[in-house]
C-alpha positions as YAML, in Angstrom:
chain: A
units: angstrom
residues:
- id: 1
  name: TYR
  ca: [129.03, 20.07, 151.53]
- id: 2
  name: LYS
  ca: [126.29, 20.18, 154.11]
- id: 3
  name: MET
  ca: [126.14, 16.39, 154.27]
- id: 4
  name: ILE
  ca: [129.82, 16.09, 154.87]
- id: 5
  name: LEU
  ca: [129.63, 18.88, 157.56]
- id: 6
  name: SER
  ca: [126.71, 17.16, 159.20]
- id: 7
  name: ARG
  ca: [128.55, 13.89, 159.37]
- id: 8
  name: CYS
  ca: [131.65, 15.59, 160.80]
- id: 9
  name: LEU
  ca: [129.59, 17.33, 163.43]
- id: 10
  name: ASP
  ca: [127.84, 14.06, 164.39]
- id: 11
  name: PHE
  ca: [131.29, 12.59, 164.94]
- id: 12
  name: ALA
  ca: [132.60, 15.63, 166.80]
- id: 13
  name: PHE
  ca: [129.55, 15.90, 169.01]
- id: 14
  name: TRP
  ca: [130.34, 12.62, 170.72]
- id: 15
  name: VAL
  ca: [133.02, 13.93, 173.00]
- id: 16
  name: PRO
  ca: [135.13, 10.73, 173.41]
- id: 17
  name: ASN
  ca: [135.65, 10.78, 169.56]
- id: 18
  name: CYS
  ca: [136.81, 14.42, 169.62]
- id: 19
  name: PRO
  ca: [137.41, 15.92, 173.08]
- id: 20
  name: VAL
  ca: [137.59, 19.67, 173.15]
- id: 21
  name: ALA
  ca: [140.68, 19.48, 175.39]
- id: 22
  name: MET
  ca: [142.94, 17.05, 177.02]
- id: 23
  name: LEU
  ca: [143.33, 17.98, 180.70]
- id: 24
  name: ARG
  ca: [146.42, 15.79, 181.18]
- id: 25
  name: PRO
  ca: [149.20, 14.63, 178.93]
- id: 26
  name: PRO
  ca: [148.49, 11.45, 176.85]
- id: 27
  name: PRO
  ca: [149.60, 8.24, 178.41]
- id: 28
  name: GLN
  ca: [153.13, 7.10, 177.70]
- id: 29
  name: VAL
  ca: [152.53, 3.39, 178.05]
- id: 30
  name: LYS
  ca: [150.11, 1.42, 175.91]
- id: 31
  name: GLY
  ca: [147.53, -0.64, 177.77]
- id: 32
  name: ALA
  ca: [148.22, 0.97, 181.14]
- id: 33
  name: VAL
  ca: [145.17, 3.24, 181.11]
- id: 34
  name: THR
  ca: [142.12, 2.73, 183.36]
- id: 35
  name: GLU
  ca: [138.63, 4.09, 182.87]
- id: 36
  name: ASP
  ca: [139.40, 6.63, 185.72]
- id: 37
  name: ASP
  ca: [142.41, 7.80, 183.71]
- id: 38
  name: ILE
  ca: [140.34, 8.25, 180.58]
- id: 39
  name: MET
  ca: [137.69, 10.22, 182.49]
- id: 40
  name: SER
  ca: [140.41, 12.49, 183.99]
- id: 41
  name: PHE
  ca: [141.65, 13.29, 180.47]
- id: 42
  name: LEU
  ca: [138.30, 14.61, 179.31]
- id: 43
  name: PRO
  ca: [137.07, 18.19, 180.04]
- id: 44
  name: ASP
  ca: [134.33, 18.94, 182.47]
- id: 45
  name: VAL
  ca: [130.70, 19.12, 181.36]
- id: 46
  name: ASN
  ca: [130.41, 22.91, 181.25]
- id: 47
  name: THR
  ca: [133.55, 23.32, 179.06]
- id: 48
  name: THR
  ca: [132.27, 20.57, 176.74]
- id: 49
  name: CYS
  ca: [128.77, 22.13, 176.51]
- id: 50
  name: ARG
  ca: [130.14, 25.49, 175.58]
- id: 51
  name: VAL
  ca: [132.27, 24.09, 172.80]
- id: 52
  name: LEU
  ca: [129.46, 22.03, 171.51]
- id: 53
  name: MET
  ca: [127.17, 25.09, 171.45]
- id: 54
  name: ALA
  ca: [129.80, 26.93, 169.43]
- id: 55
  name: LEU
  ca: [130.24, 24.04, 166.99]
- id: 56
  name: ASN
  ca: [126.47, 23.91, 166.52]
- id: 57
  name: GLY
  ca: [126.33, 27.71, 166.01]
- id: 58
  name: LEU
  ca: [129.06, 27.55, 163.36]
- id: 59
  name: SER
  ca: [127.24, 24.95, 161.41]
- id: 60
  name: GLN
  ca: [124.05, 27.05, 161.01]
- id: 61
  name: PRO
  ca: [123.13, 28.45, 157.51]
- id: 62
  name: LEU
  ca: [123.16, 32.06, 158.89]
- id: 63
  name: PHE
  ca: [126.77, 31.64, 159.94]
- id: 64
  name: LEU
  ca: [127.75, 30.25, 156.56]
- id: 65
  name: LEU
  ca: [126.24, 33.24, 154.85]
- id: 66
  name: LEU
  ca: [127.99, 35.60, 157.19]
- id: 67
  name: LEU
  ca: [131.20, 33.74, 156.45]
- id: 68
  name: GLU
  ca: [130.79, 34.18, 152.79]
- id: 69
  name: GLU
  ca: [130.13, 37.90, 153.27]
- id: 70
  name: VAL
  ca: [133.26, 38.35, 155.27]
- id: 71
  name: GLN
  ca: [135.27, 36.35, 152.63]
- id: 72
  name: ALA
  ca: [133.90, 38.67, 149.88]
- id: 73
  name: GLN
  ca: [134.93, 41.79, 151.92]
- id: 74
  name: LEU
  ca: [138.45, 40.38, 152.41]
- id: 75
  name: ARG
  ca: [138.69, 39.73, 148.56]
- id: 76
  name: ASP
  ca: [137.72, 43.34, 148.03]
- id: 77
  name: ILE
  ca: [140.41, 44.54, 150.37]
- id: 78
  name: SER
  ca: [143.01, 42.32, 148.76]
- id: 79
  name: ASP
  ca: [141.99, 43.66, 145.35]
- id: 80
  name: ALA
  ca: [142.24, 47.30, 146.50]
- id: 81
  name: ILE
  ca: [145.65, 46.65, 148.08]
- id: 82
  name: ALA
  ca: [146.82, 44.99, 144.89]
- id: 83
  name: GLU
  ca: [145.57, 47.88, 142.77]
- id: 84
  name: ARG
  ca: [147.29, 50.42, 145.00]
- id: 85
  name: ASN
  ca: [150.52, 48.47, 145.03]
- id: 86
  name: SER
  ca: [150.53, 48.21, 141.23]
- id: 87
  name: GLN
  ca: [151.00, 52.01, 141.11]
- id: 88
  name: LEU
  ca: [153.72, 52.20, 143.80]
- id: 89
  name: GLU
  ca: [157.40, 52.08, 143.21]
- id: 90
  name: LEU
  ca: [157.78, 50.15, 146.46]
- id: 91
  name: PRO
  ca: [154.66, 48.03, 147.08]
- id: 92
  name: TYR
  ca: [153.46, 47.33, 150.52]
- id: 93
  name: PRO
  ca: [151.51, 43.97, 150.41]
- id: 94
  name: TYR
  ca: [152.06, 42.93, 154.00]
- id: 95
  name: LEU
  ca: [148.56, 43.68, 155.39]
- id: 96
  name: SER
  ca: [146.77, 42.16, 152.35]
- id: 97
  name: PRO
  ca: [144.34, 39.49, 153.67]
- id: 98
  name: GLU
  ca: [145.59, 36.97, 151.27]
- id: 99
  name: ARG
  ca: [149.11, 37.20, 152.91]
- id: 100
  name: ILE
  ca: [147.80, 36.76, 156.41]
- id: 101
  name: GLU
  ca: [147.46, 33.22, 157.89]
- id: 102
  name: ASN
  ca: [143.98, 31.71, 158.56]
- id: 103
  name: SER
  ca: [144.84, 30.98, 162.10]
- id: 104
  name: VAL
  ca: [145.17, 32.50, 165.58]
- id: 105
  name: ALA
  ca: [148.55, 30.87, 165.92]
- id: 106
  name: ILE
  ca: [151.48, 33.37, 165.91]
...
């Protein structure tokens, strides 16, 4: 796992491979892009550095341990909700962590 994550991070840390944001819409015509166009698509240095620092922090062993701890707590909450719902005539599973998406997208 660590080796795969390390390779992914090496790839992502080279900003042209994986830009953190596109500041303009992608080109509509193939072959009509200049070097200046490409540079205008990429985010500024400060934004890029902030994202790379976050990626680096998320790859540290301490973060991975914290992630495992949070996942264990979420499993405990799900188990408690399932136990409570097994005794209810009308269960309420809607706030169980296993029913909530793993995303900030709404």
